[in-house]
N, C-alpha and C positions, 0 to 999 in steps of 0.2 A: 276167686277161682283157685282151686287146688289142682296141681299138676303132678301126676305120679309116674308118667311114662315119658319116654324120649319124644321130644317135640320142640320146635322153635317156640320159645316163650314170647319173644319179640324179634324185631329185626336185628337187635344187638346181642341177643342171649339165646343160647341153645342148651336145653336140658339133655344130658347124655346118660346112657345106660338106663337104669330103671329105679324103682323106689327102694330097692334093697341097698344099693350103693350108687350114689348120684355124683356125677361130675358135671361141670358147666363150662361152656365156651363163651367168653365175653369178647365182643368185637369193638375195637376202635379202628384206627388205621392199621394197627397191629392187633393180634388176638392174644388172649390169655386163657389157659386152662386153669380152672379152680377146682381143687380137690385132687388128692393123689390116688384115689380109687383103690382097687385091688387088682391083682394080676389076672384073675379069671375074667374080669370085665374087658380086658384089652381087645379081644377080637370083636366084641359087640361095639365098643366105642370107635374102633377104626372103621367098621362097616358103617356106622352112623355118620362119621365124618365124611366118608366117601359119598354117602347118600345125599348129604347136603352140599357136596362139592366144595368142601373146605380146603383151601390152599394151605398146606402144612407150613409152607415157607413164611406165612404171615403169623404163625403162632410163635410169639416171642419167648414164651416160657410157661412153666407150671408153678402155681402157688400152692404149697402144701400148708394146710391150716392147722394140723397137728399130727403127731407121730404115731398114733395108735395103729394097730395092725390092719385095720379096715379103712385106712385113710392115706396110705403111702405106697403099698407094694406095686402099683402100676408104674410108678415113676421111673425105675431103672429101665423098663422097656422103652419109654418115650425118650429117655436120655440117650439110649443106644440108637434107636431108630431115627431120631432127629437131633443130632448132637449140637445143633445151633441153638436149641432151646435153653433158656436160663432155668435153673432150679432154685426156687426162692422159698425160704423157710424162716421160722423164728429162731432166736438164739437157743431156746429150749429144745427145739427139734434137732438143731445141729448137735447139741450135746448128747441127745439120745442116740443119734447115729454113730457116736463114738463109743457106745456101750455094747460090748460084744454079746452079752446075754440078751439085751433088748433086740439087737439085730437078728440073732438066731431065732428068737421067738417070732418075730415078724416073718422071717423066711419060712419057718415051719408052718405057721398058720396060713401063709400064702399058698404053700404047697397043698395043705389040707383042703382049702377051698377050691383050688383047681381040680383036685381029685373028686371032690364032691359034685362039682358042676361039669365034670367031663371035659376039662380044658387041658390041652397038651402043654408041655413045658417050653415050647417055642411057638412063636407066631410070626409068619413071614420071614422065617430064618433068624429071628431075634429071640434071645432067651427071655423067659418070663420069671426066672429065678430072681430072688431078691438079694441084692447087695447094696450097701449104703450108696446113695446117689452122690455125685460130685456137686456139692452145693456151690452156687455161683454168687448168691446174694443172701445176706442175713438181714431180716427186717425187724424194725422196732416200732413201737407205738407212734403213730403220726407219719410214718414213712409213706411214700406214694410210689406207685408203679404207673408210669405214663404210657398209655397206649396210642397216643396221638389223636388228632381230630377232636380235642376237647374232652377225651375220655381218660380218666385216671381211676386208680383204685387206692383207697386210703386204708392203712392197717390200723386195727384196734387190738390192743392186747387184752385178751379175755382168758387169763390162765387158771381157770377154776373148774372147768371140766377136766382138763389136764394142765399141768404146769407149763407145757409147751404150746398151749393153744393160742391162736390169734383168730380174729375175724377180719373180713374185708368188706369195704363199702365203696360203691361206685356212685359218687354224688351226682354225676350228670344224669343218671337214670333213676337214682334212689333205689339201687339194688343192694341188698345186704346178703352176705355169705357168712353165716355164723358158725359153720361146721356143726359141731355138737355142743356149741356154747349156748344154744337155746334149747328149750325142751324139745324132745324128739317126737315127731308126729308118726309114731309107729304102732299105736294101739288101735284096736277096733273102735268103731263108732266115733272116730275123730278125736279120741282121747289122747292126751299127751303124756309122755313119760319123762320124769325128771331124772337126770343122770349126771351128777357131779362126782368126779373121782377124787376131789380134793377137799374143798371147804364150801359148804352150802351158803354161808353168810356172804362170802366173797363172790361166789357164783351169782348170788342175787344182785350184787352191785354191778357186775358185768352185764347182767340181763337188763337191769335198769338203764344202763348206758345205751345199749342197743335199742331198747324200747323207746327211748327219747328221740331216735332218728326219724326223719321222714322216710317212709319206705313204700315203694311201689311193688317190690318183689322181695321175698325172703326165700333164699335158696339153700335148703338144708342138704346134708350129705347122706341122710337116711330119711326115707318117707316122702321125699319130693319137695316141691316148691309151692309157695303161695303168692298169688299175683293179684294186684288191684286192692280193693278194700280188705280182702282176706289176709293180706300181708300184715297190716297193723293189728288186725284182730288176733292173728296167730301169736304175735309177740305179747300182746296184752294178756291173752289167756295163759301163756307160759309164765308170765310174771305173776299172775294171780295164783297159779298152781304152786309156784315156788314159795311165795309168801305163806300160803296155806300149809304146805308141807313143813316149811321151816318152823313156823309157830307150833305146829303139832309135835314135831320131833323135840323141839326145845322144851315144851311143857312136859312131855313124857320123860325126857332125860332128867329134868330138874325134880321130877316126882319120884326118881329112883328107878326108872325103867332101865332095862339093859338092851343095848342096840342089837346084840346077838339074839335076843328074843323077839324084837320088833321086826327085824329085817326079813325073816322067812315069810311072813304074811304079805309084805310088800312084793317080794319076789314071786310068790305064788300068783298074785294078781297080775303081775306083768306077764308071766309065762302063759297064763290062760288067755290073755287079751292081745298079745303082740301079733301084729300082722307080718312083721319081718324082723329079723335080728340075727346076728352072726356070733354073738358071744354066748358062752355056755351058762347054764344055770349056776354053776359053781362060781364062775367069775362074777356074775351078776350079784350073787349073794355077798361077795367080798366088797363090791362097789357100794351096794346099798348100806351095808354095815358101816363102812367108812363114812358115808354121807350122813347117816343118823348120828354117829359119834361126833361129827364136826359141829352139830347143832348144840352140843352141851355147853 
């Protein structure tokens, strides 16, 4: 089963917002928000939490899985609205939050999307403007977050979509939260999009690690979630796509092709077929060019 809109996936897991920008609430004795979202989604997420009668005092924290502009701007709102929540990140994300240029870019893009979707700069009297959140815990590979009642989340370092990226796995339920570390289910007809901003060979190793897990749900931050048998199928298809693309890029580059010539065709196909996406064609071209170059 593929889930693309806000709904309780199970008694322990709620999909929040929609397929463009997804967040999740995982329940143990305490609750955990996964994904830092975008500031424009805050009103919708708060309304959804109200609809499901979620006791905010039970939400112990927010886990940010990487620092890209479409995965963190909602966090300062929740930090201000619910100051008891922990803000948990990778060491890489903590480092990015100390880079003035990166913070300004996230703030500017957050403002642009609020304007695009007609969302004000405040919600319930709390600012939606982006400032670096006060990080309470830095997480490394193998670290766990204990939610009580036998529910915990284990951290997997998957730093090849971005250097700061981590994934999360809840073994009690076999729920995987790969952020953008798995292929993105954002293209028409169920096709997947490969997007590694760093190194495709190492991205493949991270994907192999996640694909080896027993999964009952794979909860992406774009495109929705996969539940039941479709969860493992989604990871397997992403692994097959990555292997195919990697081999293709590597052969082309070793034959003397230029990434700058190969990338535009890839980007054109993505732009024609994507169902949702927040990054510009120009940025996408840079990402795809880097990805192809890394296969050389």
